[in-house]
ZAKETOR-922141 format. One line per 10 residues: number of its first residue (from 1); their letters; for each residue z, y, x of N, C-alpha, C. Coordinates in nm, 3 decimals. Example, Ala and Ser with C-alpha at 12.3 -4.5 7.8 and 13.67 -1.06 7.14 Angstrom:
ZAKETOR-922141
1	as	0.780:-0.569:1.319:0.780:-0.450:1.230:0.780:-0.330:1.320 ~ 0.708:-0.225:1.285:0.714:-0.106:1.367:0.787:0.003:1.290
***
This chain:
ZAKETOR-922141
1	mavrigymgi	0.574:-2.524:2.103:0.503:-2.446:2.034:0.585:-2.342:1.952 ~ 0.536:-2.232:1.932:0.617:-2.089:1.881:0.594:-2.113:1.731 ~ 0.726:-2.074:1.649:0.713:-2.084:1.531:0.648:-1.917:1.472 ~ 0.565:-2.015:1.361:0.486:-1.891:1.320:0.563:-1.853:1.157 ~ 0.585:-1.707:1.168:0.625:-1.655:1.049:0.545:-1.541:0.995 ~ 0.505:-1.582:0.869:0.378:-1.496:0.780:0.497:-1.389:0.705 ~ 0.435:-1.244:0.690:0.517:-1.221:0.609:0.423:-1.104:0.531 ~ 0.486:-1.040:0.403:0.407:-0.961:0.333:0.413:-0.833:0.402 ~ 0.303:-0.759:0.419:0.266:-0.636:0.457:0.214:-0.614:0.619 ~ 0.222:-0.525:0.693:0.134:-0.530:0.827:0.261:-0.491:0.926
11	pfsnseeaaa	0.224:-0.477:1.072:0.344:-0.419:1.139:0.374:-0.303:1.108 ~ 0.507:-0.270:1.119:0.571:-0.127:1.082:0.645:-0.127:0.925 ~ 0.618:-0.280:0.854:0.665:-0.284:0.732:0.824:-0.319:0.713 ~ 0.896:-0.280:0.632:1.007:-0.347:0.619:0.997:-0.497:0.573 ~ 0.911:-0.583:0.557:0.899:-0.742:0.541:0.900:-0.781:0.716 ~ 0.816:-0.686:0.780:0.817:-0.693:0.948:0.973:-0.701:1.006 ~ 1.054:-0.633:0.954:1.159:-0.625:1.006:1.267:-0.716:0.951 ~ 1.262:-0.764:0.838:1.299:-0.882:0.799:1.263:-1.017:0.844 ~ 1.144:-1.014:0.868:1.063:-1.129:0.944:1.157:-1.148:1.066 ~ 1.175:-1.019:1.176:1.237:-1.040:1.287:1.369:-1.048:1.285
21	tfaqrqnwta	1.452:-1.012:1.181:1.596:-1.049:1.125:1.610:-1.178:1.119 ~ 1.485:-1.250:1.059:1.522:-1.391:1.025:1.510:-1.478:1.127 ~ 1.416:-1.437:1.225:1.373:-1.500:1.382:1.518:-1.518:1.434 ~ 1.570:-1.408:1.458:1.700:-1.364:1.568:1.830:-1.438:1.456 ~ 1.837:-1.464:1.338:1.936:-1.554:1.278:1.897:-1.707:1.311 ~ 1.786:-1.727:1.301:1.740:-1.869:1.332:1.742:-1.922:1.487 ~ 1.759:-1.829:1.587:1.740:-1.843:1.720:1.598:-1.883:1.738 ~ 1.487:-1.831:1.683:1.376:-1.881:1.745:1.313:-1.775:1.839 ~ 1.297:-1.838:1.970:1.280:-1.740:2.062:1.113:-1.697:2.047 ~ 1.066:-1.593:2.080:0.929:-1.560:2.095:0.848:-1.614:2.011
31	pilvplvsaa	0.898:-1.584:1.841:0.835:-1.657:1.719:0.675:-1.547:1.730 ~ 0.581:-1.621:1.650:0.468:-1.538:1.628:0.493:-1.491:1.485 ~ 0.490:-1.335:1.461:0.477:-1.249:1.359:0.354:-1.248:1.298 ~ 0.326:-1.308:1.174:0.181:-1.320:1.119:0.165:-1.195:1.003 ~ 0.098:-1.073:1.002:0.116:-1.014:0.888:0.032:-1.060:0.794 ~ 0.050:-1.091:0.650:-0.037:-1.137:0.560:-0.034:-1.024:0.435 ~ 0.019:-0.894:0.437:-0.004:-0.792:0.349:0.074:-0.835:0.214 ~ 0.035:-0.934:0.141:0.071:-0.962:0.007:0.161:-1.072:0.009 ~ 0.256:-1.090:-0.108:0.336:-1.238:-0.141:0.195:-1.364:-0.142 ~ 0.120:-1.324:-0.211:-0.015:-1.417:-0.243:-0.040:-1.479:-0.110
41	gvigaldrre	-0.061:-1.378:-0.011:-0.114:-1.400:0.150:-0.014:-1.500:0.197 ~ 0.087:-1.462:0.156:0.225:-1.565:0.245:0.220:-1.729:0.173 ~ 0.188:-1.684:0.055:0.199:-1.853:0.035:0.093:-1.915:0.019 ~ -0.041:-1.846:0.041:-0.162:-1.909:0.063:-0.176:-1.986:0.238 ~ -0.090:-1.897:0.303:-0.094:-1.937:0.452:0.011:-2.037:0.450 ~ 0.133:-2.022:0.412:0.215:-2.168:0.398:0.098:-2.301:0.334 ~ 0.041:-2.265:0.215:-0.037:-2.375:0.178:-0.146:-2.453:0.292 ~ -0.173:-2.354:0.358:-0.278:-2.375:0.445:-0.245:-2.431:0.582 ~ -0.114:-2.432:0.577:-0.023:-2.464:0.729:-0.082:-2.362:0.829 ~ -0.095:-2.238:0.796:-0.128:-2.163:0.901:0.015:-2.098:0.966
51	idwgvlafsn	0.086:-2.100:0.865:0.237:-2.046:0.957:0.362:-2.149:0.887 ~ 0.447:-2.158:0.967:0.557:-2.250:0.921:0.632:-2.168:0.824 ~ 0.661:-2.064:0.837:0.758:-1.992:0.750:0.693:-1.881:0.691 ~ 0.738:-1.831:0.569:0.692:-1.706:0.523:0.820:-1.621:0.474 ~ 0.802:-1.493:0.477:0.924:-1.375:0.438:0.868:-1.314:0.312 ~ 0.939:-1.349:0.220:0.876:-1.262:0.066:0.985:-1.165:0.022 ~ 0.963:-1.042:-0.003:1.058:-0.949:-0.081:1.076:-0.998:-0.224 ~ 1.191:-1.016:-0.230:1.271:-1.057:-0.392:1.309:-0.923:-0.495 ~ 1.387:-0.857:-0.439:1.426:-0.771:-0.523:1.475:-0.663:-0.450 ~ 1.475:-0.539:-0.516:1.528:-0.393:-0.476:1.625:-0.368:-0.559
61	itagavsetr	1.759:-0.313:-0.504:1.828:-0.248:-0.578:1.794:-0.153:-0.679 ~ 1.702:-0.036:-0.682:1.642:0.061:-0.749:1.562:0.009:-0.852 ~ 1.425:-0.050:-0.775:1.307:-0.076:-0.840:1.314:-0.241:-0.949 ~ 1.421:-0.309:-0.873:1.416:-0.451:-0.944:1.342:-0.556:-0.881 ~ 1.314:-0.680:-0.955:1.235:-0.746:-0.914:1.077:-0.743:-0.840 ~ 1.041:-0.807:-0.782:0.924:-0.763:-0.700:0.831:-0.836:-0.757 ~ 0.738:-0.770:-0.843:0.663:-0.865:-0.929:0.565:-0.932:-0.836 ~ 0.478:-0.915:-0.736:0.419:-0.979:-0.694:0.448:-1.098:-0.633 ~ 0.580:-1.098:-0.555:0.617:-1.202:-0.530:0.666:-1.331:-0.639 ~ 0.690:-1.291:-0.764:0.739:-1.343:-0.875:0.578:-1.385:-0.918
71	ealagrndve	0.485:-1.322:-0.917:0.353:-1.373:-0.939:0.312:-1.507:-0.855 ~ 0.343:-1.476:-0.751:0.285:-1.566:-0.595:0.363:-1.699:-0.633 ~ 0.483:-1.680:-0.705:0.583:-1.827:-0.694:0.555:-1.864:-0.816 ~ 0.497:-1.811:-0.948:0.489:-1.867:-1.076:0.404:-2.016:-1.051 ~ 0.494:-2.119:-1.133:0.434:-2.243:-1.124:0.472:-2.336:-1.026 ~ 0.522:-2.256:-0.926:0.544:-2.352:-0.786:0.701:-2.388:-0.780 ~ 0.716:-2.555:-0.754:0.844:-2.568:-0.722:0.861:-2.646:-0.591 ~ 0.741:-2.614:-0.523:0.743:-2.670:-0.382:0.764:-2.568:-0.301 ~ 0.809:-2.456:-0.315:0.853:-2.357:-0.236:1.023:-2.314:-0.222 ~ 1.071:-2.344:-0.117:1.229:-2.297:-0.108:1.274:-2.205:-0.003
81	tvdsvtvpih	1.368:-2.134:-0.052:1.426:-2.022:0.027:1.546:-2.117:0.090 ~ 1.548:-2.078:0.242:1.633:-2.118:0.301:1.745:-2.031:0.361 ~ 1.676:-1.883:0.377:1.812:-1.802:0.401:1.768:-1.685:0.351 ~ 1.844:-1.553:0.352:1.803:-1.460:0.265:1.874:-1.346:0.345 ~ 1.821:-1.215:0.347:1.882:-1.109:0.388:1.855:-1.005:0.338 ~ 1.950:-0.892:0.318:1.942:-0.755:0.255:1.899:-0.667:0.387 ~ 1.800:-0.587:0.343:1.775:-0.438:0.436:1.771:-0.345:0.381 ~ 1.834:-0.263:0.455:1.830:-0.111:0.366:1.696:-0.055:0.398 ~ 1.675:0.031:0.306:1.515:0.072:0.300:1.518:0.234:0.284 ~ 1.446:0.288:0.369:1.479:0.432:0.378:1.302:0.469:0.386
91	hcifspkkgd	1.299:0.542:0.277:1.131:0.611:0.274:1.091:0.755:0.326 ~ 0.987:0.789:0.396:0.940:0.902:0.419:0.832:0.942:0.370 ~ 0.788:1.083:0.351:0.644:1.134:0.320:0.580:1.188:0.450 ~ 0.459:1.109:0.474:0.420:1.159:0.601:0.246:1.215:0.571 ~ 0.196:1.325:0.612:0.071:1.378:0.584:0.008:1.373:0.721 ~ -0.146:1.402:0.716:-0.195:1.376:0.823:-0.164:1.502:0.942 ~ -0.118:1.615:0.877:-0.093:1.711:0.977:-0.002:1.816:0.903 ~ 0.071:1.896:0.962:0.169:1.996:0.916:0.086:2.105:0.836 ~ 0.163:2.119:0.722:0.093:2.239:0.618:-0.013:2.181:0.513 ~ -0.048:2.075:0.525:-0.156:1.974:0.447:-0.083:1.984:0.291
101	pivrlashpq	-0.175:2.021:0.173:-0.126:2.015:0.066:-0.115:1.901:0.022 ~ -0.011:1.861:-0.085:0.000:1.714:-0.112:-0.008:1.699:-0.248 ~ -0.112:1.607:-0.290:-0.141:1.641:-0.434:-0.147:1.476:-0.482 ~ -0.158:1.397:-0.368:-0.152:1.248:-0.403:-0.043:1.167:-0.317 ~ 0.022:1.063:-0.359:0.095:0.985:-0.281:0.066:0.861:-0.280 ~ 0.049:0.786:-0.173:-0.014:0.668:-0.144:0.104:0.552:-0.106 ~ 0.150:0.448:-0.175:0.240:0.352:-0.114:0.210:0.257:-0.195 ~ 0.306:0.119:-0.180:0.320:-0.002:-0.240:0.405:0.040:-0.355 ~ 0.356:-0.012:-0.506:0.434:0.034:-0.601:0.597:0.047:-0.583 ~ 0.643:-0.087:-0.523:0.789:-0.072:-0.527:0.844:0.031:-0.465
111	alaqiarhlk	0.777:0.092:-0.349:0.810:0.195:-0.273:0.801:0.347:-0.378 ~ 0.708:0.357:-0.445:0.699:0.444:-0.527:0.814:0.453:-0.650 ~ 0.815:0.331:-0.690:0.962:0.330:-0.796:1.040:0.334:-0.744 ~ 1.096:0.323:-0.630:1.234:0.349:-0.539:1.259:0.525:-0.503 ~ 1.125:0.568:-0.552:1.173:0.730:-0.504:1.112:0.810:-0.637 ~ 1.076:0.748:-0.749:1.026:0.791:-0.867:1.104:0.950:-0.879 ~ 1.243:0.933:-0.898:1.300:1.055:-0.930:1.287:1.174:-0.843 ~ 1.288:1.152:-0.699:1.279:1.248:-0.620:1.094:1.311:-0.605 ~ 1.040:1.205:-0.678:0.883:1.250:-0.637:0.851:1.354:-0.786 ~ 0.914:1.357:-0.883:0.905:1.409:-1.015:0.960:1.568:-0.968
121	elypaavltd	1.077:1.555:-0.892:1.129:1.677:-0.846:1.048:1.730:-0.735 ~ 0.986:1.695:-0.636:0.925:1.744:-0.532:0.783:1.775:-0.538 ~ 0.689:1.661:-0.615:0.557:1.688:-0.648:0.567:1.635:-0.791 ~ 0.575:1.713:-0.892:0.564:1.676:-1.021:0.418:1.639:-1.059 ~ 0.310:1.694:-1.019:0.176:1.709:-1.052:0.110:1.612:-0.968 ~ 0.190:1.531:-0.905:0.107:1.465:-0.783:0.077:1.323:-0.865 ~ -0.053:1.279:-0.796:-0.107:1.152:-0.848:-0.057:1.053:-0.770 ~ -0.028:0.926:-0.818:0.025:0.803:-0.742:-0.058:0.713:-0.711 ~ -0.093:0.666:-0.583:-0.197:0.552:-0.579:-0.144:0.457:-0.486 ~ -0.140:0.312:-0.567:-0.088:0.213:-0.529:-0.161:0.176:-0.428
131	cadtalaaey	-0.092:0.132:-0.306:-0.162:0.047:-0.172:-0.070:-0.095:-0.176 ~ -0.129:-0.188:-0.117:-0.095:-0.313:-0.063:0.037:-0.315:-0.001 ~ 0.054:-0.215:0.098:0.178:-0.212:0.182:0.225:-0.076:0.206 ~ 0.351:-0.029:0.243:0.351:0.098:0.303:0.297:0.132:0.408 ~ 0.339:0.046:0.509:0.266:0.052:0.632:0.097:0.088:0.659 ~ 0.080:0.018:0.547:-0.095:0.001:0.542:-0.126:0.119:0.460 ~ -0.037:0.207:0.407:-0.079:0.344:0.351:-0.073:0.428:0.444 ~ -0.001:0.418:0.537:0.007:0.514:0.671:-0.110:0.504:0.751 ~ -0.147:0.347:0.755:-0.258:0.307:0.874:-0.397:0.386:0.807 ~ -0.396:0.364:0.645:-0.510:0.438:0.579:-0.522:0.565:0.588
141	laggkfppgt	-0.406:0.663:0.594:-0.399:0.768:0.598:-0.475:0.838:0.710 ~ -0.408:0.764:0.819:-0.450:0.847:0.945:-0.581:0.775:0.975 ~ -0.657:0.701:0.897:-0.798:0.644:0.943:-0.906:0.728:0.845 ~ -0.829:0.816:0.774:-0.931:0.909:0.670:-0.958:0.832:0.549 ~ -0.907:0.750:0.532:-0.943:0.649:0.394:-0.874:0.700:0.265 ~ -0.834:0.774:0.244:-0.762:0.863:0.155:-0.867:1.006:0.108 ~ -0.853:1.055:-0.020:-0.880:1.180:-0.004:-0.820:1.278:0.047 ~ -0.879:1.398:0.090:-0.755:1.501:0.126:-0.675:1.544:0.027 ~ -0.554:1.574:0.077:-0.434:1.607:-0.019:-0.323:1.499:-0.016 ~ -0.383:1.395:0.037:-0.272:1.246:0.004:-0.194:1.270:0.129
151	aavcrrnage	-0.080:1.206:0.086:0.045:1.170:0.184:0.073:1.024:0.164 ~ 0.109:0.963:0.283:0.160:0.836:0.259:0.334:0.843:0.257 ~ 0.383:0.718:0.166:0.541:0.689:0.153:0.547:0.555:0.228 ~ 0.618:0.574:0.353:0.644:0.483:0.464:0.778:0.466:0.519 ~ 0.787:0.374:0.604:0.905:0.354:0.712:0.870:0.475:0.797 ~ 0.985:0.544:0.871:0.949:0.623:0.975:0.881:0.604:1.096 ~ 0.888:0.458:1.138:0.824:0.392:1.233:0.686:0.412:1.196 ~ 0.633:0.358:1.092:0.505:0.335:1.058:0.445:0.470:1.078 ~ 0.487:0.583:1.022:0.425:0.726:1.001:0.430:0.798:1.161 ~ 0.514:0.763:1.245:0.487:0.789:1.379:0.406:0.718:1.452
161	hyglylvren	0.424:0.563:1.425:0.298:0.492:1.496:0.174:0.557:1.489 ~ 0.158:0.606:1.365:-0.012:0.619:1.337:-0.025:0.775:1.356 ~ 0.065:0.851:1.415:0.037:0.993:1.454:0.036:1.109:1.307 ~ 0.133:1.053:1.211:0.134:1.147:1.116:0.222:1.245:1.109 ~ 0.218:1.351:1.041:0.316:1.463:1.012:0.423:1.419:0.901 ~ 0.553:1.418:0.975:0.680:1.380:0.866:0.697:1.512:0.785 ~ 0.695:1.493:0.660:0.703:1.593:0.561:0.845:1.583:0.511 ~ 0.909:1.476:0.469:1.026:1.447:0.429:1.069:1.318:0.452 ~ 1.239:1.272:0.505:1.281:1.195:0.536:1.414:1.171:0.432 ~ 1.418:0.999:0.423:1.518:0.968:0.338:1.515:1.007:0.190
171	iedrtdnmts	1.400:0.999:0.129:1.338:1.057:-0.008:1.363:0.940:-0.123 ~ 1.424:0.825:-0.060:1.471:0.739:-0.159:1.576:0.786:-0.262 ~ 1.568:0.750:-0.400:1.652:0.771:-0.504:1.798:0.741:-0.478 ~ 1.810:0.671:-0.419:1.966:0.604:-0.398:1.973:0.570:-0.231 ~ 2.095:0.653:-0.185:2.133:0.631:-0.072:2.139:0.502:0.005 ~ 2.190:0.393:-0.090:2.219:0.260:-0.051:2.112:0.195:-0.086 ~ 1.984:0.230:-0.103:1.864:0.144:-0.120:1.857:0.049:-0.033 ~ 1.822:-0.074:-0.113:1.824:-0.204:-0.020:1.700:-0.304:-0.091 ~ 1.651:-0.387:-0.022:1.546:-0.486:-0.083:1.623:-0.603:-0.025 ~ 1.623:-0.729:-0.088:1.670:-0.862:-0.041:1.534:-0.917:-0.009
181	fglvrlrsag	1.513:-0.986:0.077:1.418:-1.061:0.131:1.460:-1.230:0.139 ~ 1.359:-1.320:0.140:1.385:-1.436:0.149:1.300:-1.525:0.254 ~ 1.344:-1.612:0.351:1.286:-1.677:0.428:1.277:-1.829:0.362 ~ 1.115:-1.834:0.348:1.075:-1.972:0.266:1.011:-2.092:0.343 ~ 0.976:-2.182:0.314:0.891:-2.281:0.329:0.861:-2.384:0.204 ~ 0.771:-2.450:0.255:0.716:-2.550:0.152:0.820:-2.659:0.156 ~ 0.873:-2.703:0.052:0.958:-2.846:0.085:0.947:-2.943:0.148 ~ 0.811:-2.977:0.148:0.731:-3.102:0.239:0.742:-3.088:0.359 ~ 0.740:-2.956:0.431:0.743:-2.936:0.553:0.862:-2.941:0.615 ~ 0.924:-2.985:0.738:1.007:-2.980:0.819:1.043:-2.885:0.900
191	ar	1.189:-2.824:0.905:1.195:-2.717:0.977:1.168:-2.746:1.141 ~ 1.128:-2.633:1.229:1.129:-2.648:1.330:1.246:-2.623:1.394
***
């Protein structure tokens, strides 16, 4: 039976990259990567035994601890971290098409915090809109779920996958921007 790894986010997210890295490090062949959008989604899927392992973002060098992970783990002593990896994080701004005005930027709150200084310089009047995941922001933008004038902050592969226009690349405030991720499981669960 294939190992099921649940991760925060959707395909083309940083967490998906971390999940694939963990699978490779654990020598799991043909794992099933399960997008669960949030840390609470990962913990819930572990509790329901829908996944064998979870991938959670713990902290970012610029934005600090990931609050949604801390909240999902609050009061839990049955979740253990068995491996960790640090992933370089690079953010891009994508709009629906070239020349679109940008008055709103949508992304995960952690991503917006990682580019705060650049956003103040580039788009000082822009409204910031929180989204559950960076790749989900790209998906919603491509699907017309945001008002006109919105741009998404996400990984390059997410914006390209959804056919969006690359406005700016590598806009993180620190060139060494990185996030630490943990591979977790329930303590009562045996490893496969």
